[in-house]
DSSP file (Angstrom, degrees, kcal/mol; ACC not computed):
  #  RESIDUE AA STRUCTURE BP1 BP2  ACC     N-H-->O    O-->H-N    N-H-->O    O-->H-N    TCO  KAPPA ALPHA  PHI   PSI    X-CA   Y-CA   Z-CA
    1    1 A M              0   0    0      0, 0.0     2,-0.3     0, 0.0    15,-0.0   0.000 360.0 360.0 360.0  10.3    7.8  -28.4   23.5
    2    2 A N        -     0   0    0      1,-0.2     3,-0.1    14,-0.0    12,-0.0  -0.588 360.0-166.6 -76.2 134.1    8.6  -26.3   20.5
    3    3 A F  S    S+     0   0    0     -2,-0.3    11,-1.7     1,-0.2     2,-0.4   0.783  75.3  36.9 -89.2 -30.5    5.8  -26.2   18.0
    4    4 A L  E     -A   13   0A   0      9,-0.2     2,-0.4     2,-0.0    -1,-0.2  -0.946  68.3-165.0-122.2 141.9    7.8  -24.6   15.3
    5    5 A T  E     -A   12   0A   0      7,-1.5     7,-1.6    -2,-0.4     2,-0.7  -0.963  15.7-137.6-125.4 147.1   11.5  -25.3   14.4
    6    6 A A  E     +A   11   0A   0     -2,-0.4     2,-0.4     5,-0.2     5,-0.2  -0.908  30.8 166.9-104.8 114.3   13.7  -23.3   12.2
    7    7 A T  E >   -A   10   0A   0      3,-2.1     3,-2.1    -2,-0.7    -2,-0.1  -0.989  68.5 -19.9-131.8 125.6   15.8  -25.5    9.9
    8    8 A T  T 3  S-     0   0    0     -2,-0.4    -1,-0.1     1,-0.3     3,-0.1   0.828 121.8 -58.2  47.6  42.6   17.7  -24.1    6.9
    9    9 A G  T 3  S+     0   0    0      1,-0.2     2,-0.3     0, 0.0    -1,-0.3   0.277 116.2 104.8  81.8 -13.2   15.6  -21.0    6.8
   10   10 A A  E <   -A    7   0A   0     -3,-2.1    -3,-2.1     2,-0.0     2,-0.6  -0.767  67.7-130.0-102.8 149.2   12.3  -22.8    6.3
   11   11 A V  E     -A    6   0A   0     -2,-0.3     2,-0.4    -5,-0.2    -5,-0.2  -0.873  25.5-171.2-100.6 122.6    9.7  -23.3    9.1
   12   12 A D  E     -A    5   0A   0     -7,-1.6    -7,-1.5    -2,-0.6     2,-0.3  -0.905  23.0-122.8-113.7 139.6    8.5  -26.8    9.5
   13   13 A L  E     -A    4   0A   0     -2,-0.4     2,-0.4    -9,-0.2    -9,-0.2  -0.637  25.5-142.8 -77.4 136.4    5.6  -27.9   11.7
   14   14 A V        -     0   0    0    -11,-1.7     2,-0.3    -2,-0.3    -1,-0.0  -0.813  23.5-106.3-100.9 140.5    6.6  -30.4   14.3
   15   15 A N        -     0   0    0     -2,-0.4     2,-0.3     1,-0.0    -1,-0.0  -0.484  41.4-162.7 -63.9 126.4    4.2  -33.2   15.3
   16   16 A I        -     0   0    0     -2,-0.3     2,-0.1     1,-0.1   -13,-0.0  -0.791  18.0-108.1-112.5 157.6    2.8  -32.5   18.7
   17   17 A S     >  -     0   0    0     -2,-0.3     4,-2.2     1,-0.1     5,-0.2  -0.308  27.8-109.8 -80.4 167.1    1.1  -34.8   21.0
   18   18 A I  H  > S+     0   0    0      1,-0.2     4,-2.5     2,-0.2     5,-0.2   0.870 119.0  55.7 -62.8 -37.6   -2.7  -34.9   21.8
   19   19 A L  H  > S+     0   0    0      2,-0.2     4,-2.2     1,-0.2    -1,-0.2   0.922 108.2  46.3 -61.0 -46.7   -1.9  -33.6   25.3
   20   20 A N  H  > S+     0   0    0      2,-0.2     4,-2.3     1,-0.2    -1,-0.2   0.893 112.2  51.0 -65.2 -39.8   -0.1  -30.6   24.0
   21   21 A A  H  X S+     0   0    0     -4,-2.2     4,-2.3     1,-0.2    -2,-0.2   0.902 110.0  50.6 -63.9 -40.7   -2.8  -29.9   21.4
   22   22 A G  H  X S+     0   0    0     -4,-2.5     4,-2.7     2,-0.2     5,-0.2   0.904 109.1  50.6 -62.6 -42.6   -5.4  -30.0   24.2
   23   23 A I  H  X S+     0   0    0     -4,-2.2     4,-2.3     1,-0.2    -2,-0.2   0.927 110.8  48.9 -61.9 -44.2   -3.4  -27.6   26.3
   24   24 A V  H  X S+     0   0    0     -4,-2.3     4,-2.2     2,-0.2    -2,-0.2   0.903 112.5  49.1 -62.4 -41.2   -3.2  -25.2   23.4
   25   25 A A  H  X S+     0   0    0     -4,-2.3     4,-2.6     2,-0.2    -2,-0.2   0.930 111.5  47.6 -65.4 -44.3   -6.9  -25.4   22.8
   26   26 A V  H  X S+     0   0    0     -4,-2.7     4,-2.3     1,-0.2    -1,-0.2   0.876 110.7  52.1 -65.9 -36.2   -7.8  -24.9   26.4
   27   27 A M  H  X S+     0   0    0     -4,-2.3     4,-2.2    -5,-0.2    -1,-0.2   0.905 110.4  49.2 -63.9 -41.5   -5.5  -21.9   26.6
   28   28 A G  H  X S+     0   0    0     -4,-2.2     4,-2.2     2,-0.2    -2,-0.2   0.923 111.3  48.2 -63.6 -44.6   -7.2  -20.5   23.5
   29   29 A Y  H  X S+     0   0    0     -4,-2.6     4,-2.7     1,-0.2    -2,-0.2   0.897 110.4  52.8 -62.4 -39.0  -10.6  -21.0   25.0
   30   30 A A  H  X S+     0   0    0     -4,-2.3     4,-2.7     2,-0.2    -2,-0.2   0.901 108.3  50.1 -63.6 -41.9   -9.5  -19.4   28.2
   31   31 A V  H  X S+     0   0    0     -4,-2.2     4,-2.0     2,-0.2    -1,-0.2   0.933 113.3  45.4 -62.0 -46.2   -8.2  -16.3   26.4
   32   32 A V  H  X S+     0   0    0     -4,-2.2     4,-2.3     2,-0.2    -2,-0.2   0.922 113.5  50.0 -63.5 -44.3  -11.5  -15.9   24.5
   33   33 A F  H  X S+     0   0    0     -4,-2.7     4,-2.4     1,-0.2    -2,-0.2   0.909 109.8  50.1 -62.6 -42.9  -13.6  -16.5   27.7
   34   34 A M  H  X S+     0   0    0     -4,-2.7     4,-2.4     1,-0.2    -1,-0.2   0.874 109.1  52.9 -65.0 -35.4  -11.5  -13.9   29.7
   35   35 A G  H  X S+     0   0    0     -4,-2.0     4,-2.3    -5,-0.2    -2,-0.2   0.913 109.8  48.2 -64.7 -40.9  -12.1  -11.4   26.8
   36   36 A L  H  X S+     0   0    0     -4,-2.3     4,-2.4     2,-0.2    -2,-0.2   0.892 110.8  50.4 -64.8 -38.8  -15.8  -12.0   27.0
   37   37 A V  H  X S+     0   0    0     -4,-2.4     4,-2.2     2,-0.2    -2,-0.2   0.915 111.2  49.0 -64.3 -42.5  -15.8  -11.6   30.8
   38   38 A A  H  X S+     0   0    0     -4,-2.4     4,-2.1     2,-0.2    -2,-0.2   0.902 111.5  49.3 -63.3 -41.5  -13.9   -8.3   30.4
   39   39 A L  H  X S+     0   0    0     -4,-2.3     4,-2.3     1,-0.2    -2,-0.2   0.902 110.5  50.5 -64.2 -42.0  -16.3   -7.1   27.8
   40   40 A M  H  X S+     0   0    0     -4,-2.4     4,-2.3     1,-0.2    -2,-0.2   0.887 109.7  50.9 -63.7 -39.3  -19.3   -8.0   30.0
   41   41 A A  H  X S+     0   0    0     -4,-2.2     4,-2.4     2,-0.2    -2,-0.2   0.897 110.3  49.2 -65.2 -40.8  -17.7   -6.1   32.9
   42   42 A V  H  X S+     0   0    0     -4,-2.1     4,-2.3     2,-0.2    -2,-0.2   0.926 112.5  47.5 -65.1 -43.9  -17.2   -3.0   30.8
   43   43 A I  H  X S+     0   0    0     -4,-2.3     4,-2.3     2,-0.2    -2,-0.2   0.902 112.6  49.4 -66.0 -40.6  -20.8   -3.1   29.5
   44   44 A T  H  X S+     0   0    0     -4,-2.3     4,-2.4     2,-0.2    -1,-0.2   0.923 111.7  48.1 -63.1 -44.9  -22.2   -3.6   33.1
   45   45 A L  H  X S+     0   0    0     -4,-2.4     4,-2.1     1,-0.2    -2,-0.2   0.892 111.1  50.5 -66.0 -38.0  -20.1   -0.7   34.4
   46   46 A M  H  X S+     0   0    0     -4,-2.3     4,-2.4     2,-0.2    -1,-0.2   0.912 109.9  51.3 -65.3 -40.0  -21.2    1.6   31.6
   47   47 A G  H  X S+     0   0    0     -4,-2.3     4,-2.3     1,-0.2    -2,-0.2   0.931 110.7  47.4 -60.8 -45.7  -24.9    0.7   32.3
   48   48 A K  H  X S+     0   0    0     -4,-2.4     4,-2.2     1,-0.2    -1,-0.2   0.872 110.8  53.4 -63.8 -37.1  -24.5    1.5   36.0
   49   49 A F  H  X S+     0   0    0     -4,-2.1     4,-2.1     2,-0.2    -2,-0.2   0.938 111.2  44.2 -62.0 -48.6  -22.8    4.8   35.1
   50   50 A F  H  X S+     0   0    0     -4,-2.4     4,-2.2     2,-0.2    -2,-0.2   0.855 112.2  52.1 -69.5 -35.4  -25.6    5.9   32.8
   51   51 A V  H  X S+     0   0    0     -4,-2.3     4,-2.6     2,-0.2    -1,-0.2   0.914 110.2  49.6 -65.1 -41.3  -28.4    4.8   35.3
   52   52 A A  H  X S+     0   0    0     -4,-2.2     4,-2.3     2,-0.2    -2,-0.2   0.903 110.3  50.4 -64.1 -40.1  -26.6    6.8   38.0
   53   53 A Q  H  X S+     0   0    0     -4,-2.1     4,-2.0     2,-0.2    -1,-0.2   0.905 111.6  48.5 -63.7 -40.5  -26.5    9.8   35.6
   54   54 A E  H  X S+     0   0    0     -4,-2.2     4,-2.2     2,-0.2    -2,-0.2   0.911 111.6  48.7 -65.8 -43.6  -30.2    9.5   34.9
   55   55 A N  H  X S+     0   0    0     -4,-2.6     4,-2.2     1,-0.2    -1,-0.2   0.883 110.6  51.6 -65.4 -37.0  -31.1    9.2   38.6
   56   56 A K  H  X S+     0   0    0     -4,-2.3     4,-1.7     2,-0.2    -1,-0.2   0.896 110.1  48.8 -66.3 -38.5  -29.0   12.2   39.3
   57   57 A A  H  X S+     0   0    0     -4,-2.0     4,-1.2     2,-0.2    -2,-0.2   0.880 111.7  49.4 -67.2 -37.8  -30.8   14.2   36.6
   58   58 A K  H  < S+     0   0    0     -4,-2.2    -2,-0.2     1,-0.2    -1,-0.2   0.886 110.3  50.6 -67.3 -38.7  -34.2   13.1   38.0
   59   59 A A  H  < S+     0   0    0     -4,-2.2    -1,-0.2     1,-0.2    -2,-0.2   0.828 108.6  52.4 -69.9 -31.9  -33.2   14.1   41.5
   60   60 A A  H  < S+     0   0    0     -4,-1.7    -1,-0.2    -5,-0.2    -2,-0.2   0.758  91.1  91.1 -75.5 -25.1  -32.1   17.5   40.3
   61   61 A A  S  < S-     0   0    0     -4,-1.2     2,-0.1    -3,-0.2    -3,-0.0  -0.481  90.9-105.4 -70.8 140.7  -35.4   18.2   38.5
   62   62 A P        -     0   0    0      0, 0.0    -1,-0.1     0, 0.0    -2,-0.1  -0.435  32.7-121.8 -68.9 139.7  -38.0   19.9   40.7
   63   63 A A        -     0   0    0     -2,-0.1     3,-0.1    -4,-0.1     2,-0.0  -0.593  29.5-110.8 -79.8 139.5  -40.7   17.6   42.0
   64   64 A P        -     0   0    0      0, 0.0     2,-0.1     0, 0.0    -1,-0.1  -0.371  39.8 -96.0 -69.3 150.2  -44.3   18.7   41.0
   65   65 A A        -     0   0    0      1,-0.1     2,-0.3    -2,-0.0     0, 0.0  -0.408  41.1-113.6 -67.9 139.0  -46.5   19.9   43.8
   66   66 A A        -     0   0    0     -2,-0.1    -1,-0.1    -3,-0.1     3,-0.0  -0.547  26.7-126.6 -76.2 134.5  -48.7   17.3   45.2
   67   67 A A        -     0   0    0     -2,-0.3     2,-0.1     1,-0.1    -1,-0.1  -0.555  32.0-102.1 -78.4 142.4  -52.4   17.8   44.7
   68   68 A P        -     0   0    0      0, 0.0    -1,-0.1     0, 0.0     3,-0.1  -0.397  39.8-110.2 -65.4 141.3  -54.6   17.7   47.8
   69   69 A A        -     0   0    0      1,-0.1     2,-0.0    -2,-0.1    -3,-0.0  -0.490  35.1-107.2 -72.2 138.0  -56.5   14.5   48.2
   70   70 A P        -     0   0    0      0, 0.0     3,-0.1     0, 0.0    -1,-0.1  -0.364  21.2-130.2 -65.5 147.3  -60.3   14.7   47.6
   71   71 A A  S    S-     0   0    0      1,-0.3     2,-0.3    -3,-0.1    -2,-0.0   0.938  82.5  -9.0 -65.5 -48.0  -62.3   14.5   50.8
   72   72 A A        -     0   0    0     -3,-0.0    -1,-0.3     0, 0.0     0, 0.0  -0.995  67.6-117.5-152.1 149.4  -64.7   11.8   49.5
   73   73 A V        -     0   0    0     -2,-0.3     3,-0.1    -3,-0.1     2,-0.0  -0.759  38.9-119.3 -87.6 127.5  -65.5   10.2   46.2
   74   74 A P        -     0   0    0      0, 0.0     2,-0.1     0, 0.0    -1,-0.0  -0.354  31.0-104.3 -67.4 148.1  -69.0   10.9   45.0
   75   75 A A        -     0   0    0      1,-0.1     2,-0.4    -2,-0.0     0, 0.0  -0.391  37.5-104.8 -70.2 147.5  -71.3    8.0   44.6
   76   76 A V        -     0   0    0     -2,-0.1     2,-0.2    -3,-0.1    -1,-0.1  -0.595  37.1-130.2 -75.6 127.9  -72.0    6.9   41.0
   77   77 A A        -     0   0    0     -2,-0.4     4,-0.1     1,-0.1    -1,-0.1  -0.524   2.4-142.2 -81.6 147.7  -75.5    8.0   40.0
   78   78 A A  S    S+     0   0    0     -2,-0.2    -1,-0.1     2,-0.1    -2,-0.0   0.673  78.7  89.0 -80.2 -18.4  -77.9    5.5   38.4
   79   79 A E  S    S-     0   0    0      1,-0.1    -2,-0.1     7,-0.0     2,-0.0  -0.425  89.4-100.3 -77.5 154.5  -79.2    8.2   36.1
   80   80 A P        -     0   0    0      0, 0.0    -1,-0.1     0, 0.0     3,-0.1  -0.347  47.0 -93.5 -67.2 156.0  -77.7    8.9   32.7
   81   81 A A    >   -     0   0    0      1,-0.1     3,-2.1     2,-0.1     5,-0.2  -0.278  55.6 -80.3 -64.9 155.4  -75.3   11.9   32.5
   82   82 A P  T 3  S+     0   0    0      0, 0.0    -1,-0.1     0, 0.0     3,-0.1  -0.365 119.2  22.2 -60.3 133.3  -76.8   15.2   31.4
   83   83 A G  T 3  S+     0   0    0      1,-0.4     2,-0.2    -3,-0.1    -2,-0.1   0.230  96.8 112.5  94.3 -13.7  -77.2   15.3   27.7
   84   84 A S    <   -     0   0    0     -3,-2.1    -1,-0.4     1,-0.1     3,-0.1  -0.581  61.7-141.6 -90.7 159.5  -77.2   11.6   27.2
   85   85 A A        -     0   0    0      1,-0.4     2,-0.2    -2,-0.2    -1,-0.1   0.186  43.0-109.7-108.4  17.4  -80.3    9.8   26.0
   86   86 A G        +     0   0    0     -5,-0.2    -1,-0.4     2,-0.0    32,-0.1  -0.609  69.2   2.4  97.6-153.7  -80.2    6.6   28.0
   87   87 A K        -     0   0    0     -2,-0.2     2,-0.4    -3,-0.1    31,-0.0  -0.360  54.8-155.8 -75.9 150.1  -79.5    3.1   26.9
   88   88 A L        -     0   0    0     -2,-0.1     2,-0.5    29,-0.0    32,-0.2  -0.998   8.7-145.3-125.8 126.3  -78.6    2.1   23.4
   89   89 A K  E     -b  120   0B   0     30,-2.3    32,-2.4    -2,-0.4     2,-0.5  -0.820  11.3-160.6 -95.3 127.2  -79.3   -1.5   22.1
   90   90 A L  E     -b  121   0B   0     -2,-0.5     2,-0.7    30,-0.2    32,-0.2  -0.934   2.0-164.0-108.2 126.7  -76.8   -2.8   19.6
   91   91 A H  E    S-b  122   0B   0     30,-2.8    32,-1.3    -2,-0.5     3,-0.1  -0.904  75.7 -32.5-113.6 101.6  -77.8   -5.8   17.5
   92   92 A D  S    S+     0   0    0     -2,-0.7     2,-0.4     1,-0.2    -1,-0.1   0.836 108.5 122.3  59.3  36.9  -74.8   -7.5   15.8
   93   93 A V        -     0   0    0     28,-0.2    -1,-0.2    29,-0.0    28,-0.1  -0.996  64.5-121.1-130.7 134.0  -72.9   -4.1   15.5
   94   94 A E     >  -     0   0    0     -2,-0.4     4,-2.4     1,-0.1     5,-0.2  -0.438  23.4-124.3 -66.9 143.8  -69.5   -3.3   17.0
   95   95 A P  H  > S+     0   0    0      0, 0.0     4,-2.3     0, 0.0     5,-0.2   0.856 112.6  55.1 -58.6 -34.8  -69.6   -0.4   19.5
   96   96 A K  H  > S+     0   0    0      2,-0.2     4,-2.0     1,-0.2     5,-0.1   0.912 109.0  47.0 -64.8 -42.3  -66.9    1.4   17.4
   97   97 A T  H  > S+     0   0    0      2,-0.2     4,-2.4     1,-0.2    -1,-0.2   0.909 111.2  51.8 -66.0 -41.7  -69.1    1.1   14.3
   98   98 A A  H  X S+     0   0    0     -4,-2.4     4,-2.5     1,-0.2    -2,-0.2   0.911 108.9  50.5 -61.5 -42.6  -72.2    2.4   16.2
   99   99 A A  H  X S+     0   0    0     -4,-2.3     4,-2.1     1,-0.2    -1,-0.2   0.895 110.5  49.5 -62.0 -39.9  -70.3    5.4   17.4
  100  100 A M  H  X S+     0   0    0     -4,-2.0     4,-2.2     2,-0.2    -2,-0.2   0.915 110.9  49.4 -65.5 -42.1  -69.2    6.2   13.9
  101  101 A L  H  X S+     0   0    0     -4,-2.4     4,-2.5     1,-0.2    -2,-0.2   0.903 110.6  49.9 -64.3 -41.1  -72.7    5.9   12.6
  102  102 A M  H  X S+     0   0    0     -4,-2.5     4,-2.3     1,-0.2    -1,-0.2   0.893 110.7  49.8 -65.6 -37.9  -74.1    8.2   15.3
  103  103 A A  H  X S+     0   0    0     -4,-2.1     4,-2.0     2,-0.2    -1,-0.2   0.886 111.2  49.4 -67.2 -38.3  -71.4   10.7   14.5
  104  104 A I  H  X S+     0   0    0     -4,-2.2     4,-2.7     2,-0.2     5,-0.2   0.924 111.7  48.5 -64.4 -45.1  -72.2   10.6   10.8
  105  105 A V  H  X S+     0   0    0     -4,-2.5     4,-2.1     1,-0.2    -2,-0.2   0.922 112.0  48.7 -62.8 -44.2  -75.9   11.0   11.4
  106  106 A A  H  X>S+     0   0    0     -4,-2.3     5,-1.8     1,-0.2     4,-0.9   0.886 112.7  48.9 -63.5 -37.7  -75.3   14.0   13.8
  107  107 A D  H  <5S+     0   0    0     -4,-2.0     3,-0.4     2,-0.2    -2,-0.2   0.929 111.6  47.7 -67.1 -46.2  -73.0   15.6   11.2
  108  108 A K  H  <5S+     0   0    0     -4,-2.7    -2,-0.2     1,-0.2    -1,-0.2   0.847 114.7  46.3 -63.8 -34.0  -75.5   15.1    8.3
  109  109 A M  H  <5S-     0   0    0     -4,-2.1    -1,-0.2    -5,-0.2    -2,-0.2   0.644 106.3-129.8 -83.4 -14.2  -78.4   16.5   10.5
  110  110 A G  T  <5 +     0   0    0     -4,-0.9    -3,-0.2    -3,-0.4    -4,-0.1   0.784  66.9 119.7  71.0  26.7  -76.2   19.5   11.6
  111  111 A K  S   <S-     0   0    0     -5,-1.8    -1,-0.3    -6,-0.2    -2,-0.2  -0.884  72.1 -98.8-121.6 153.0  -77.1   18.9   15.3
  112  112 A P    >   -     0   0    0      0, 0.0     3,-1.7     0, 0.0     4,-0.4  -0.424  34.0-121.8 -66.8 147.5  -74.9   18.1   18.3
  113  113 A I  G >  S+     0   0    0      1,-0.3     3,-1.1     2,-0.2    -6,-0.0   0.781 108.8  63.3 -65.0 -26.5  -74.9   14.3   19.1
  114  114 A N  G 3  S+     0   0    0      1,-0.2    -1,-0.3   -30,-0.1   -31,-0.0   0.594  97.8  57.6 -77.8  -6.3  -76.1   14.9   22.6
  115  115 A E  G <  S+     0   0    0     -3,-1.7     2,-0.3     2,-0.0    -1,-0.2   0.535  95.9  78.6 -94.7  -6.8  -79.4   16.4   21.2
  116  116 A L    <   -     0   0    0     -3,-1.1     2,-0.5    -4,-0.4   -31,-0.1  -0.707  69.2-145.6-100.0 152.8  -80.2   13.2   19.3
  117  117 A R        -     0   0    0     -2,-0.3     2,-0.5   -33,-0.1    -3,-0.1  -0.967  10.9-170.4-122.1 117.7  -81.6   10.0   20.8
  118  118 A F        +     0   0    0     -2,-0.5     3,-0.1     1,-0.2   -33,-0.1  -0.922   6.4 178.7-105.7 125.9  -80.6    6.6   19.4
  119  119 A I        -     0   0    0     -2,-0.5   -30,-2.3     1,-0.4     2,-0.3   0.875  65.0 -12.6 -94.9 -46.8  -82.6    3.7   20.7
  120  120 A S  E     -b   89   0B   0    -32,-0.2     2,-0.4     2,-0.0    -1,-0.4  -0.991  51.4-149.3-153.6 156.7  -81.1    0.8   18.8
  121  121 A I  E     +b   90   0B   0    -32,-2.4   -30,-2.8    -2,-0.3     2,-0.4  -0.996  20.2 177.3-130.2 126.8  -78.7    0.1   15.9
  122  122 A K  E     -b   91   0B   0     -2,-0.4     2,-0.4   -32,-0.2   -30,-0.1  -0.989  29.8-121.3-133.7 138.4  -79.1   -3.0   13.8
  123  123 A E        -     0   0    0    -32,-1.3     2,-0.6    -2,-0.4   -30,-0.0  -0.635  24.0-142.5 -79.4 131.5  -77.2   -4.1   10.8
  124  124 A V              0   0    0     -2,-0.4    -1,-0.0     1,-0.1    -2,-0.0  -0.848 360.0 360.0 -97.2 123.8  -79.3   -4.6    7.7
  125  125 A K              0   0    0     -2,-0.6    -1,-0.1     0, 0.0    -2,-0.0   0.419 360.0 360.0-105.6 360.0  -78.2   -7.6    5.6
C-alpha cells in the first residue's frame, strides 16, 4: 500500500489500484468536509455570542416610560381641517406635481398656502 517508494535516492510513483485511489479521494473529501463543518460551527457560535451580547446590552438599557393609553379615539370629522380650502380636482396631474405648483404659487404671492384656495389643477398641453 505504499504510494511512494524510495529507490536509489529518487522517488518513483507506484501504480495504485482504482480502489486505493478512490479511498484516497474519499479521505480527501472527508477532510475538506470536516473542515467546512468546523468553520460553520465556529461562525454559528460567534453569531450566538454576539446576539447574546446585544440582548444583554438591550436589557441593561432603561426601558422608556409607557405613555398612558387614550380614553377614546375621536371620530373623524367630515369637514375639512381648519385652514384648508376643501376638495381639489386634479386633471392629469400627479399629486406631487400639484403640491409643488401650489407651493410655488404661494411663495410667489407671498402668502401662506392655507390662505389660498385651489379649486382644480389641469395640465395645459
